[in-house]
N, C-alpha and C positions, 0 to 999 in steps of 0.2 A: 568864567570866563566872561572879558565881551568880544571877544574873537568878533564873533554871525554877524554886528551892529559892524563894524571894525569892516569889514571884509567887504556884505551892499552897500556901503558906505566908497569904495576902495574898486568896486565895478562901477557904481555909476557915473565916481570920473574916469575910468580907466583909460574902457574909451571915447569918449572925447576927445583927449590927450591931444597931441601934435602926436608924430609916429618917431619912436628914437632913428636918434644915426643909425644906421647900420654897418657892415665888412660884408663879411667872405657868408658863404653861400655854404652851410655842413647836412650831410644828413643823419639820420637815427630811423633801422627800422623803417613800419611807411609817411615817419616826418622829414620833412627840408625847412631848415629853419635857418634863419641870419644867426648871425656868430653877432658881442653887441660892445663895441667899442668902454674900455673901463670894465669890461668881466671878465676873466681870465680865459682863456684859451677853451673848449668842453675838455671833458676826460669822463672813458668812460666805462670806466679799468671793476666799476661792481655792482652791471649786470646795466647799467641807465648810464643818463649824460648829465655830468653835471659842470654851472658854468655857477663861478667863485664871483663875490663884488671884487671889487679894483680901482674903490672909487679913492679918491683920494679924505683926505684926515677923518677916514676911516670913516665913510660915512656906510650907513649897512652892513660894516661890521656885520661878517660869519654871511651874510646872504650868500643865497642863491635860487638859479635856480633851472629845473629840473626834466626831464624826460625823460619819461619810463619804458616800454618796453609796450609796445603794439599789440592788441589781442583782435583776433574776427569776427564779428559784432556779430552775441547771440544773446538776445533775450535786449532788456533797462539799457539805458546806460547810466540811471544810477544806479541798479544795481551793481552794477560792471564797478561800478566807484568805489562801492562801500567794498564790495566784497576786495578792491586791491588795493583801502585804503592803505597796506603800510611799502606800500610796494618801496619807497627812501626811506626806509626804519631798515632799522638793524633789528631782528630777532631777538636778541637777549633786553633787548630797551624796549617792543609795547607795549609791556605790561602793563606799561608808564605813560603816557599817550587818553587821554577823556580828546571825546567831542562836544567839538567848541558849537561848532555848528555842522545837523546831519548832513549827508548829502538833501539835493533835490536838485531839478532844472531851472537851467540858465540857458543863455546862447552865447556865440561867440559868431557876428554882425547872422551870415547867412545859418550860423548848425545848429543844430543841436546839442547843448552841452547837460553840464551839472559841472557842483562846484562841493567840499565839502573839508570844512575849516579842524580837526582838529591840534594841542599840542600836551605838553611837556611843564608848563608851568617855568617852563630855560627857551625850551625850540616850540614853536608854531608852524608848522603846515598847508599853507593853502592848497590843496590841491584843486586840478580845472581837468576835466577831463569830455572828448569831445571822439562826437560820432562821423568821421573821414570816410567815404565812401564807402568802401565794405568791410572796415570799420573803427574800433574802437579804438582811441588814442590817449595818455595819463598823459598831462606836462601839473609838474609844482614849480609850489615859490615856497623854499624854506629861510626865516629868518632864531637863531636868537639873541632872544633879547626876553630878562626878566620885571622890566620896568617900564611902566606902562606908556610915558611921553616916551622911551625908545619905542619901544614896538606904535606908537599912529608914527617916529617917523618912518619904519623900514617901510608901513601903510603904503606910505609918498609915496619910497620905490617901485610898491608891487606898482601903482599906481600909477607908474608916468614911466617903466618900464618890461615891467612883465607884460599885462594886460594889455597895449598893445602892439608889445610884441606877438604876444598872441594867433591874435589878428593878421599876421601874416606870414602866420606859417602855410605850407601847403604840404601836398598829401601824396605820397602817388599810391593808392593804394584808392586817390578818389580819380587819377587819368596824368598825376603828374606826374612826369621823364628820368627817372635817376640821374643822380648824377654820376652817376658813371658808367660812362655807354658801353655794345660791344666792343672785347680787345681784341688788338689787331693783332696778325701773328707777326711775330720778332726773331732774331736769333740770337735773344740771351738766353742759358737751359745751366741750370743743378741748383749747390747752394753755395753761396757764400758768405767768408764770414769774416770774423778780426776781431782781437780782443786791442784794451787800453786803458793804462792807466789815470786813472782820472786823482785829483788835490783836493779830501772835501776836511772838512771840521768839523770830530767826534763831538760828541754831550763834552770834553773837558775842557773843551776849545783847543784841545791838542791839530796840531797838522797831519792829516795820512790818506796813506793811498790804499785804494782802493780800482778794483783790475772790472772793465765793467768792458761788453762783451755788443756785437749788433749783431744778427741771420739773416737772409733774405733769399731763396728758393723763388729762383724763374723757370720761364716753361715756355714750351715751340709757343703755342698759346700764343703769349702775348699775354698769357697770370703771371701770377708772384705774389708774395707772404713774408711780408716781413715775423720774420717770429718764427714758431715751432708752426708748421700747417695740420690740420687732424690730419688731414690724408697722407702725412708724412713725406715718401717722394713724388706719390701716383700722383696724374694732375686734379688740379683742385675742382671742386664738385662746386661751383660760385651758386650753381642754387642754395644748395646745404651749408653756404658763408650769408651766402646774405640773409635766409630765414634765421641761422646763425644769431644775427645785430651785429659776427662779427664782424672788428672797425684799419685791419694792419693787413689786408690783402687788397690788388686790385687793377688795374689798367703798363705795361710801359711798354717808352716806343720808346726806343735809342735814336738818338739823333747823332750825325759822328757820332763825340767822342763825352756824347752826355745820354742815362737815361734819363726820361721822364717820371717822375712815377704818381699814378694817384687812384690815389685810395678810395675804397667803400665809400666812411666817412665823408668825401669828400674835400680831402687835403691833395697837396701836392706839395712833392719832394723832387729836388734834380742830385744825377749822384753824374762823376765824375772817372773818367778811362782811362789807367795811364798802367799799355804797359797789360799786363798780369793783375794789377788794380781799381780795385771802386773802391774809390774814396766819399766819401759824406759824409758832414758833421765827427768830424774829429776821425773817425775810420779807416782804414785800410782797406776792404778786404781785398781774397786771395780765395780761389775755388780749392773747396776741401767735398772728401770721400764719406760719401755715408755707409760706415756698416755693411757689410753683407747680408739676409735674410737667415736665418737661420747661425748670428750667430753668440760665440756663449762663453764669458767675460768669467778670468777669475783674480779677484781685486777689489774697493771698494771705491768711494769719493763723502769727502767729510769738511767741512769747514767751521773754522769756531772765528765767532765775532767778544770781542772785549770795547766797553767805555764807561766810564769813569762820568759823574754827576761833575756839573757845570758847578765850578770853584767860586766862593758864597754861596752859592746857594741851601748851603748848609747844613746839607748831605754832604759825606764822607762814601764812597763806596762805588756800585755800579752795578751797568747791565752786564749780561753774558748770557747765549747761547753757545748751543754746539749740538752739531748733527753729522749722522752718519751712515750710508749704507755696504748694507756686505752684497758681493755677488758672485755666485756659486755656478761653477759648471757644467749643474746638471738645468739648471734651465731654476735654481732658487732664488730670492731676495732678502735676504733682516736687517732689522737698520735702526736706530736708535735715536728721538732723539734730544736736546732740552734748552728749555731755558731759563732764567731765575731772575732776579732783580737786589743789593740785598743793598743795605748801608748803616746809619747813626748821626745819630742826628750834631749838631755842638745846644746843646737846649742838656743832650744824654737821651738813655736806652739807646737803637737802633728794630729793627723789623731785618728780613728772610723771603721771601715768599719764592716759589721756583713751581715748574711745570718737567715732568715726562715722557715721552711717549715712547714708544718699541711697535717694529710698522711688519710681520714680514708678510709674502708669499713667493709671487711667480713671477716668469719675465721671460717675450720673449722678445728681438725684434725681428722688424718684420719695415721696409718700405719708409728706413732711414730715420721708423721710431724705437726705439726698448720701450715694451708695452706693459707695464707695473695693473699685478692682479691680485687686490691683496687677499689674502684668508680668510678678511674675516665676511667679505663678501664686499665690504663697502667699492663704492665705485670706482673703477683703475683712473688710475692720468696713463697719461707717454711725453715721452722729452728728445728732441737727438738727441744722438749717438750715431760719431762719423768721428776717425779721423784726417786733424787743426795740425800738422807738420808732423812731428815722430809721436804725436801725444790723441790720444782717444777724448774724445771731451763730450759728457754726457747733459746735454743744454747747454748753463755754464760752469758745469765742474769739469773741475779737471783726473781722472777716470789713473784711482795707479793702478797698475794691474795685469792683465795678459787676457786677449780677443784669439779664440780662431770659431 
């Protein structure tokens, strides 16, 4: 691998280049960072922040800029980086990665830093850890490119975008104020919910109608949570949400018929009040009623999905999945799920693969949540459970049965 040489030359040039044009400020854990034009809006559904390249003409195609979870600074930064080198790699893929440049000390401006380079022959990752006050912070640049010429081109974008961007980071652990101030008490309260029908194009190029949902909880202290709050209807523990680096909560502020939302990661949005509705992004939400503590269910939730392959792909067949969970009035649940794919090729032959799973355990309804405790000792989970019109919803699934 020539990763080490490429990265060292990139570092040499990167901090000397002009600062990139920047957009909004966002935050994740200890890090306050600017978004970058021509890169995607930050996403954090895998436990870290990812910004994808959206440069024209497929330049730096599949490149990403990454921010990982920060941790309290203990021991040496180089050792910490080495221990956390797989933070942006799926567990099943880690055995394929080889170190191209071991963790070694460097600097980002006046700050102590460390860098490490590794790859699996297709993906390259350049990791930069930074000491930020009382915390260690992990960032990274990733590129998918197996051609040396393409790798050189990606290194150019690393040195002209990622490295100058590193110098602009600010750190809450070093005294920078949070983008989310203390809340102002407000008049909103309770759980609000809506569904809508979305038109989507399936893998088989056929139009399909799918239901999507939106839920937001409000509290009089000025806090809100979009989705399923870990504490359900209980007033949220803002410090715990902040430590968990969750992003779908924050402050609301009522201005006449508008409700301004400021999320924990710095995003903003506005909802409109219209009689009994709160509207935003095509959803007209109404206030709904969580099930009382101790309620019992007798019935099930289920889902089925199927899509054929794209016409002209040379494969006839498709993918399918199904799941079902049955709830019993004595507090037990049991369920099963299946997912698979099957097909036949134009050239002859075919295949069929699938997997199934069974689960059972106990459930409890409290604070507007149905809490699942698997019998096998696996980690539990919780979903919102509430009355919406004449139906009971468990998360985004319609419950078919009775409650008492």
